[in-house]
C-alpha positions in Angstrom: -0.1 0.4 0.0 2.8 2.2 -0.9 0.4 5.6 -1.7 -2.2 6.3 1.5 -4.0 8.3 2.8 -4.9 8.1 6.8 -8.4 9.6 8.3 -7.9 10.5 11.6 -10.7 11.8 13.8 -8.7 13.1 16.5 -10.2 14.8 18.9 -13.7 12.9 17.4 -16.5 15.4 16.4 -19.6 16.3 16.0 -21.5 14.2 12.3 -21.3 17.7 10.4 -17.9 18.3 11.1 -16.4 13.9 10.5 -17.9 14.5 7.3 -16.2 17.3 6.2 -12.9 15.4 7.4 -13.8 12.4 5.1 -15.2 14.7 2.1 -11.3 15.9 2.6 -10.1 12.9 2.2 -12.4 11.7 -0.2 -11.3 14.8 -3.1 -7.5 13.9 -2.7 -8.0 10.3 -3.4 -10.0 11.6 -6.3 -7.2 13.4 -7.7 -4.1 10.4 -7.0 -7.0 7.2 -7.7 -3.9 5.2 -6.7 -3.6 6.4 -3.0 -5.8 3.9 -0.6 -7.9 5.3 2.2 -7.2 3.8 5.8 -8.6 4.3 9.6 -11.7 6.1 10.3 -15.1 5.5 8.9 -18.7 7.1 9.2 -21.2 4.8 10.5 -24.1 7.2 10.5 -24.1 6.3 6.9 -25.5 3.1 6.1 -23.3 2.6 2.9 -19.5 2.9 4.1 -17.7 4.3 1.4 -15.3 1.7 -0.3 -11.6 0.9 0.2 -11.8 2.3 3.5 -10.2 -0.5 5.5 -6.9 -1.5 8.2 -3.5 -1.1 7.1 -2.1 -5.4 6.4 -0.7 -6.4 10.1 3.4 -6.1 9.2 3.3 -3.7 6.5 7.0 -1.5 6.7 6.7 1.8 7.1 10.0 2.9 8.1 11.1 5.2 5.2 7.8 6.3 4.6 7.2 10.0 3.6 4.7 11.5 6.0 2.4 14.7 5.4 -0.1 15.4 8.3 -3.0 17.9 7.3 -3.9 20.5 10.1 -6.7 23.5 10.0 -8.1 25.0 7.6 -5.4 26.1 5.6 -3.7 23.1 4.2 -0.7 22.5 1.6 -3.7 20.7 -0.8 -2.1 20.8 -4.1 1.5 19.7 -2.4 -0.4 16.5 -1.0 -1.8 15.6 -4.0 1.7 16.3 -6.0 3.5 14.2 -3.7 1.0 11.1 -3.7 1.5 11.3 -7.4 4.9 11.6 -7.6 5.8 9.1 -4.5 5.6 5.4 -4.0 5.5 5.1 -0.2 3.5 8.5 1.4 1.3 8.7 3.8 -1.1 11.5 3.8 -2.7 12.0 7.5 -5.9 14.4 7.3 -6.5 15.8 10.7 -8.1 19.1 9.3 -11.4 20.0 8.6 -10.1 22.2 5.2 -12.8 24.2 5.1 -11.9 26.3 2.3 -14.0 26.5 -1.1 -11.5 26.1 -3.1 -10.0 22.3 -1.6 -13.9 20.9 -2.1 -16.2 23.5 -4.0 -15.7 22.3 -7.3 -16.5 18.5 -5.9 -20.4 18.7 -5.1 -21.0 15.6 -7.2 -18.9 13.8 -5.3 -20.2 14.8 -1.9 -23.0 13.7 -3.0 -22.7 10.0 -3.9 -20.5 10.2 -1.1 -23.5 11.3 1.5 -26.3 9.7 -1.0 -29.8 10.6 0.2 -32.6 8.6 2.3 -35.4 7.7 1.3 -36.8 7.5 4.7 -37.9 8.7 7.3 -40.1 11.6 6.3 -39.2 14.3 3.7 -38.6 17.9 4.4 -40.9 21.1 4.1 -42.0 22.4 1.2 -42.5 25.9 -1.1 -44.7 27.0 2.1 -42.4 26.8 4.8 -38.9 28.7 5.6 -37.2 25.6 7.4 -34.7 27.7 10.3 -32.0 25.4 11.3 -31.5 25.7 15.0 -28.3 24.7 16.8 -28.0 25.2 20.7 -26.6 22.2 22.4 -23.1 22.9 23.4 -22.7 26.6 21.7 -25.3 27.6 24.0 -22.9 27.2 26.7 -19.8 29.2 25.1 -17.7 26.6 24.3 -16.4 28.2 20.9 -15.9 31.5 20.9 -16.8 31.5 16.7 -20.1 29.5 17.3 -23.1 31.3 18.4 -27.2 31.9 18.3 -28.8 33.7 15.6 -30.5 36.8 17.3 -34.4 35.8 17.0 -35.1 39.6 15.0 -33.6 38.0 12.6 -36.3 35.3 12.0 -38.5 37.7 12.5 -37.3 40.0 8.8 -37.1 36.6 7.4 -40.4 35.9 8.0 -41.7 39.5 6.9 -39.9 39.4 4.5 -40.4 36.5 2.6 -44.6 35.7 4.3 -44.1 32.0 4.4 -44.6 29.9 7.3 -41.9 29.1 9.8 -40.1 25.6 10.7 -37.5 25.2 13.2 -35.1 22.0 12.9 -32.3 21.1 15.1 -31.3 21.4 18.8 -34.3 22.6 20.2 -34.0 22.2 24.1 -35.5 23.1 27.1 -33.5 26.4 27.7 -34.2 30.1 27.2 -34.1 31.0 23.6 -36.3 27.8 22.4 -38.6 28.5 24.8 -38.8 32.3 23.2 -38.5 30.8 20.0 -41.6 28.2 20.8 -43.4 31.6 22.3 -42.5 33.8 19.9 -43.8 31.6 16.5 -46.5 29.2 18.6 -48.0 27.8 15.3 -44.8 26.2 13.7 -43.6 23.2 14.2 -40.9 22.5 16.0 -38.4 18.9 15.0 -35.8 17.3 16.1 -34.6 13.5 16.2 -31.6 12.0 15.9 -28.9 14.0 13.5 -29.5 11.7 10.4 -32.7 12.4 10.7 -32.5 16.1 10.6 -29.9 16.4 8.3 -32.2 14.2 5.9 -35.2 16.5 6.6 -33.3 20.1 6.3 -31.9 18.6 3.4 -34.8 17.8 1.6 -36.5 20.8 2.4 -37.3 23.7 0.1 -36.4 26.7 1.1 -33.1 26.9 4.5 -32.0 29.3 6.7 -28.7 28.1 8.3 -27.8 28.1 11.3 -23.5 28.7 12.2 -23.0 25.2 12.2 -21.2 22.3 10.2 -24.0 20.1 10.1 -26.6 22.4 8.5 -23.7 24.3 6.1 -23.7 20.0 4.4 -27.5 19.5 4.7 -27.7 22.7 2.6 -24.9 22.2 0.4 -26.0 19.0 -0.6 -29.5 19.5 -1.2 -30.8 18.3 -4.4 -34.3 20.1 -3.3 -34.0 23.3 -1.9 -33.9 26.4 -4.1 -32.8 28.6 -1.8 -30.5 29.1 1.1 -30.3 31.9 3.2 -26.2 31.9 4.5 -25.8 34.5 7.6 -22.6 35.6 7.7 -21.6 35.4 10.9 -19.0 33.9 13.5 -17.8 31.2 12.2 -18.9 31.4 8.5 -17.6 35.5 9.1 -14.5 35.8 7.1 -13.5 38.9 9.5 -13.6 36.7 12.2 -12.3 33.3 10.8 -10.0 34.4 7.6 -8.9 31.2 7.2 -12.5 29.7 6.9 -14.3 30.2 3.7 -17.4 28.1 3.0 -19.3 30.7 1.3 -20.7 29.4 -2.2 -20.8 32.5 -3.8 -21.6 31.1 -7.7 -24.3 29.0 -6.3 -27.7 30.5 -7.1 -29.1 29.1 -4.1 -27.6 31.7 -1.8 -29.1 34.8 -0.7 -26.0 36.3 2.3 -27.1 38.4 5.6 -23.5 40.1 6.7 -23.4 40.2 10.3 -20.5 41.7 12.6 -18.0 39.9 14.0 -18.7 38.3 17.5 -16.5 36.4 20.4 -19.3 34.2 22.0 -19.2 33.4 25.5 -22.7 32.3 25.8 -23.0 34.9 28.9 -27.0 35.4 30.1 -26.2 38.6 28.5 -25.0 37.8 25.3 -28.4 34.8 25.3 -31.1 38.1 26.2 -29.5 39.9 23.4 -30.0 37.1 20.9 -33.8 36.9 22.3 -35.1 40.4 22.8 -31.8 42.4 20.7 -33.0 44.4 17.5 -29.6 42.2 15.9 -27.7 44.0 13.3 -27.8 42.5 9.7 -27.3 43.4 6.3 -28.2 41.7 3.4 -25.6 41.3 0.4 -27.1 42.3 -2.8 -25.1 40.7 -4.8 -22.0 37.5 -4.6 -19.4 39.9 -6.8 -19.0 41.6 -3.5 -18.7 38.5 -1.4 -15.5 38.1 -3.9 -13.8 41.1 -3.7 
C-alpha cells in the first residue's frame, strides 16, 4: 500500500465536522485514485464508501514519507503532488480544511459519498421557510465562533418572505428555544436523531442556516433546496475567521446576510440580546461583492 491517505478524527467531533473531514480525504483520493484510504469511518452513514480499511499487519513503514494536514489552510496542491510522485507516502488528514477552494468543485462527489436517504420523512416544501437551530454545547459558549442567530433575524426573514416558519435541530429546554416557541406558537419544531434532522433539512425547499457545519452540509448537498439563506456570522464570517471560507458565492441558491464580528461566550447577557435585541445584519445584494 505505497500511497496512503489516513483519516483520523482526532479528537472525534460531531457529524458535520466528521463528514467534512472525510470529504477532504475523498477529494484527495479523487485526484490520486491509486491512493488507499485507511483509518476512521462514518458509521452514521449506512453505506460505507468503498476502499476504507485497515492496513495490512506487519507492513513496513520505516521509510514512508509523512505529510500531516492540520487546520483549515493546508498544503493541498503539494499533498496531491507528493501523492502522485511518491511510491511510499502517507498523507494524514487531521483537518476539516473548511475552504471552498479544496472541495467546492466536488459537489457531485460529495453527493455520491453522502447519498440522500429515502426515510424517515421528508423536508418542508415551498410554503415553509426552515430555520436550522443549533443550541447544545454552543449555548454554553464552548467556542467563540459558534453562536446563536438573533430572533429578530428570524422575524425579518419571515416578514420578508411571507412564508410559514419551521424549526429543525437542537430544540432544547432553554431560554432561547422557549422564546422561539412563545414567539412562533404555530410553527412546527422538529428534533430527531442527527441523521433524521440532516435528512429533513436536506430535503426542504427553503433553508436558513445556523452557524453549523452540520446545517451547511445538509443545505449544500441538497438537491431540492431552491433558496438557502446564509448568515455570515461567527464561524462563517471571514472577518472573524479569515482561515475559513465556505461561502458558495457562485451557487445561485444562496442569499447572504452580513453580521458584525463577535466572540461568543454564552453569557446570560449575550443570550438575552439574541432573544430580545434588535440585531445587526444587512443583506448582501450581489455575490461578486463577496469575491472582492
